[in-house]
C-alpha positions as CSV (number, residue, x, y, z in Angstrom):
1,M,-10.7,-2.3,-5.6
2,I,-7.7,-2.6,-3.3
3,K,-7.3,-4.3,0.1
4,I,-5.8,-2.4,3.0
5,S,-3.0,-4.9,3.2
6,E,-2.0,-4.2,-0.4
7,F,-2.3,-0.5,0.2
8,Q,0.1,-0.6,3.2
9,I,3.0,-2.2,1.3
10,K,3.2,0.6,-1.3
11,D,5.8,3.3,-1.0
12,V,4.3,6.8,-0.6
13,V,6.1,9.3,-2.8
14,N,5.8,13.1,-2.5
15,V,5.4,14.6,-6.0
16,A,6.6,18.0,-4.7
17,N,10.2,16.7,-4.3
18,G,10.2,13.0,-5.3
19,K,11.0,11.8,-1.8
20,N,9.8,8.6,-0.3
21,L,7.7,9.5,2.8
22,G,7.3,5.9,4.1
23,N,4.5,3.5,4.1
24,I,0.8,3.8,5.0
25,G,0.4,2.5,8.6
26,D,-3.2,3.6,9.2
27,I,-6.2,5.3,7.7
28,E,-8.7,7.7,9.3
29,I,-12.3,7.1,8.4
30,N,-15.3,9.5,8.9
31,L,-17.8,7.3,10.7
32,D,-20.7,9.6,9.6
33,T,-20.0,9.4,5.9
34,G,-18.0,6.1,5.7
35,K,-15.3,7.9,3.6
36,I,-11.6,7.9,4.1
37,E,-10.5,11.3,5.5
38,S,-6.7,10.7,5.5
39,V,-3.9,8.2,5.5
40,V,-1.2,8.1,8.2
41,I,2.4,7.5,7.0
42,N,4.7,5.7,9.4
43,K,8.3,6.9,9.4
44,N,11.4,4.9,10.4
45,G,9.9,1.4,10.0
46,K,7.5,1.9,12.8
47,V,5.1,-1.0,13.1
48,L,1.5,-1.0,14.2
49,G,1.7,2.6,15.6
50,L,4.2,1.7,18.3
51,F,6.6,4.1,19.9
52,G,4.4,7.2,19.7
53,K,3.0,9.5,17.1
54,E,5.9,11.9,16.6
55,D,7.0,10.1,13.5
56,E,3.7,10.1,11.7
57,I,2.7,12.2,8.6
58,V,-1.0,12.7,8.0
59,I,-2.0,13.1,4.4
60,P,-5.6,14.2,3.6
61,W,-7.3,11.9,1.1
62,R,-7.8,14.8,-1.3
63,N,-3.9,15.0,-1.5
64,I,-3.6,11.5,-2.9
65,L,-3.0,12.0,-6.6
66,K,-2.5,8.4,-7.9
67,I,-2.5,4.9,-6.5
68,G,-0.2,2.9,-8.7
69,E,1.0,-0.7,-8.7
70,D,4.0,0.0,-6.5
71,V,3.6,3.5,-5.2
72,V,1.1,6.1,-4.0
73,L,1.7,9.6,-5.3
74,V,0.8,12.4,-2.9
75,R,1.1,16.1,-2.6
76,F,2.7,17.0,0.7
77,N,4.1,20.4,1.7
78,G,4.3,19.9,5.4
79,K,7.2,19.2,7.7
80,I,8.6,15.7,7.7
81,P,9.5,14.4,11.2
82,E,13.2,14.1,11.9
83,S,14.7,10.6,11.8
84,N,15.9,9.3,15.2
85,E,18.2,6.7,13.7
């Protein structure tokens, strides 16, 4: 079992290209089934969902391949939001 606070500090890495996508900022839960539907990755150090949603990446739960000690491996083929830094 893992706590959400432990889940959020892990780096999320895309196995398609090895890039670090960011950290998990939120999860989407289906209230009818009680199951996690997807995780929301925050880009650019965004904290607690502030500053809009344009820097979010939504990864369906079925695309999470492995939850390791330090990283979460995912399969993501979508577009990564541009950095505003």
